[in-house]
TIVOVO-698782 format. One line per 3 residues: their letters; for each residue x, z, y of C-alpha. Coordinates in nm, 4 decimals. Each point is the difference from the previous one (the first is absolute). Layout:
// residues N
A = X Z Y ~ ...
// end
This chain:
// residues 152
MPE = 1.5371 -0.2676 -0.5396 ~ -0.0489 -0.2897 0.2496 ~ -0.1898 -0.1985 -0.2650
FMN = -0.2242 0.2995 -0.0736 ~ -0.0651 0.0596 0.3717 ~ -0.0942 -0.3660 0.0552
GAK = -0.2462 0.0239 -0.2893 ~ -0.1319 0.3332 0.1273 ~ -0.0643 -0.1436 0.3472
KAI = -0.1844 -0.2960 -0.1530 ~ -0.2103 0.2406 -0.2100 ~ -0.0777 0.2077 0.3101
EVI = -0.1056 -0.3163 0.1840 ~ -0.2274 -0.1143 -0.2848 ~ -0.1548 0.3419 -0.0701
SHL = -0.0550 0.0838 0.3669 ~ -0.1747 -0.3336 0.0569 ~ -0.2226 0.0623 -0.3033
MSK = -0.0816 0.3469 0.1375 ~ -0.0800 -0.1484 0.3407 ~ -0.2536 -0.2322 -0.1661
GDY = -0.1407 0.2635 -0.2356 ~ 0.1052 -0.2063 -0.3029 ~ 0.0717 0.2915 -0.2344
AAM = -0.0508 -0.1931 -0.3236 ~ 0.2940 -0.2290 0.0828 ~ 0.2303 0.3040 0.0225
ENF = -0.0647 0.1246 -0.3513 ~ 0.2772 -0.2005 -0.1679 ~ 0.2783 0.1541 0.2049
VEP = -0.1428 0.3244 0.1430 ~ -0.0764 0.2988 -0.2214 ~ -0.3803 0.0225 -0.0509
VVV = -0.0208 0.3575 0.1291 ~ 0.1771 -0.1133 0.3189 ~ -0.2423 -0.2924 0.0437
ASI = -0.2915 0.2443 -0.0373 ~ 0.1594 0.2355 0.2538 ~ 0.0543 -0.2838 0.2495
KDS = -0.3580 -0.1177 -0.0433 ~ -0.1318 0.3527 0.0494 ~ 0.2166 0.0727 0.3047
LKG = -0.1064 -0.3223 0.1732 ~ -0.3730 0.0716 -0.0343 ~ -0.1410 0.0374 0.3479
TSL = 0.3080 -0.1513 0.1642 ~ -0.0801 -0.2452 0.2767 ~ 0.0622 -0.3670 -0.0719
RDQ = 0.2606 -0.0083 0.2786 ~ 0.1921 0.2970 -0.1440 ~ -0.0126 -0.1501 -0.3479
QEL = 0.1274 -0.3366 0.1253 ~ 0.2887 0.1743 0.1784 ~ 0.1354 0.1123 -0.3396
AVD = 0.1354 -0.3513 -0.0616 ~ 0.3808 -0.0115 0.0203 ~ 0.1937 -0.3240 0.0439
IPD = 0.3640 -0.0004 -0.1112 ~ 0.1347 -0.1226 0.3402 ~ -0.1686 0.3030 0.1634
IMV = 0.1983 0.2493 -0.2108 ~ 0.2542 0.1400 0.2452 ~ 0.1700 0.2378 -0.2420
SFP = -0.0265 0.0450 -0.3762 ~ 0.1937 0.2174 -0.2388 ~ -0.0236 0.1703 -0.3380
HSI = -0.0696 0.3627 0.0885 ~ 0.0431 0.1456 -0.3459 ~ 0.0923 -0.1237 -0.3448
ETL = -0.0820 0.2031 -0.3110 ~ 0.0900 -0.0692 -0.3598 ~ -0.1864 0.1729 -0.2827
FRT = 0.0941 -0.0137 -0.3661 ~ -0.2241 0.0734 -0.2970 ~ 0.0610 -0.0344 -0.3720
EDA = -0.3017 -0.0405 -0.2226 ~ 0.0138 -0.0876 -0.3719 ~ 0.3584 -0.1245 0.0305
EVQ = -0.1092 -0.2267 0.2862 ~ 0.1779 0.0543 0.3286 ~ -0.2021 -0.0528 0.3162
RRI = 0.1465 -0.0083 0.3459 ~ -0.2153 -0.0052 0.3114 ~ 0.1245 -0.0862 0.3463
DIL = -0.1998 0.1056 0.3076 ~ 0.0960 -0.1347 0.3419 ~ -0.1744 0.1008 0.3215
VVC = 0.0279 -0.2766 0.2611 ~ -0.0578 0.0816 0.3665 ~ -0.0728 -0.2683 0.2618
HVL = -0.0401 0.0256 0.3761 ~ -0.2305 -0.2763 0.1154 ~ -0.0705 -0.1390 0.3459
KGW = -0.2751 -0.2620 0.0142 ~ 0.1433 -0.3080 0.1675 ~ 0.3626 0.1099 -0.0514
GLT = 0.0792 -0.3298 -0.1677 ~ -0.1019 -0.1780 0.3198 ~ 0.1648 0.2385 0.2481
KES = 0.3195 0.1193 -0.1684 ~ 0.2012 -0.2716 0.1712 ~ -0.1141 0.1213 0.3417
TEV = 0.1262 0.3551 0.0623 ~ -0.1750 0.0189 0.3370 ~ -0.3378 -0.0331 -0.1742
VVE = 0.0907 0.2857 -0.2358 ~ 0.1150 0.2218 0.2898 ~ -0.3202 -0.0835 0.1861
LRD = -0.2120 0.0939 -0.3028 ~ 0.1921 0.3191 -0.0802 ~ -0.2163 0.2452 0.1936
SEE = -0.3220 -0.1953 0.0146 ~ -0.3320 0.0795 -0.1627 ~ 0.0143 -0.3444 -0.1586
MKR = 0.3195 0.1008 -0.1788 ~ -0.1662 0.3107 -0.1400 ~ -0.2730 -0.2180 -0.1511
KVQ = 0.2485 -0.2477 -0.1460 ~ 0.2359 0.2447 -0.1729 ~ -0.0590 0.1224 -0.3526
FVN = 0.2056 0.1566 -0.2741 ~ -0.0537 -0.0923 -0.3628 ~ 0.1293 0.1763 -0.3089
YQF = -0.0365 -0.1673 -0.3392 ~ 0.1096 0.1563 -0.3290 ~ 0.1222 -0.2498 -0.2604
SRT = 0.0394 0.0987 -0.3671 ~ 0.1351 -0.1817 -0.3003 ~ 0.0272 0.1231 -0.3580
YVE = 0.2728 -0.1426 -0.2176 ~ -0.0415 0.0181 -0.3776 ~ 0.2475 -0.1584 -0.2381
AKE = -0.0938 -0.3586 -0.0919 ~ -0.3164 0.0018 0.2143 ~ -0.0612 -0.1871 0.3236
SSW = -0.1310 0.1930 0.2975 ~ -0.0605 -0.0634 0.3659 ~ -0.0256 0.2067 0.3153
LVT = -0.3265 0.1824 0.0674 ~ -0.1051 0.1471 0.3339 ~ -0.0843 0.3659 -0.0592
GVH = -0.0444 0.1133 0.3582 ~ -0.1177 -0.1531 0.3286 ~ -0.0045 0.1726 0.3374
HFK = -0.0567 -0.1630 0.3404 ~ -0.0105 0.2022 0.3193 ~ 0.0279 -0.0435 0.3744
PNV = 0.1827 0.2452 0.2241 ~ -0.1176 0.1069 0.3442 ~ -0.3583 -0.1085 -0.0500
EE = -0.2449 0.2297 0.1727 ~ -0.3646 -0.0674 -0.0559
// end
């Protein structure tokens, strides 16, 4: 699982940076097309600042964990397919990579408005279908970024 989580965090970093730049075409090789279309649609009308804040850097991930793991089996024409779905949750604090060694900075930020702007939660669904004698790779089938405590 550590190897998967390292790869998942790298994928989250890459995809979130592409989202922050509006580069949807570059996502199409590793994000399900319907998800790319949904991301594109949901970001219409979003301010440039809000869109840029979607970018996640690995050092800024405070906590990450696989929230749920599902395995689905299907047999079709004597071919066995197995699909694995893993939902990865990350708690992100912009600048965490720079401040995590200084606990006083974190305590100082805890109740500040700046902290509220810098925190976000991201949930990414990863899926992979295994079919006998066929290569497959992970595909992102769900992307959700949100910020808590933001009143506008």
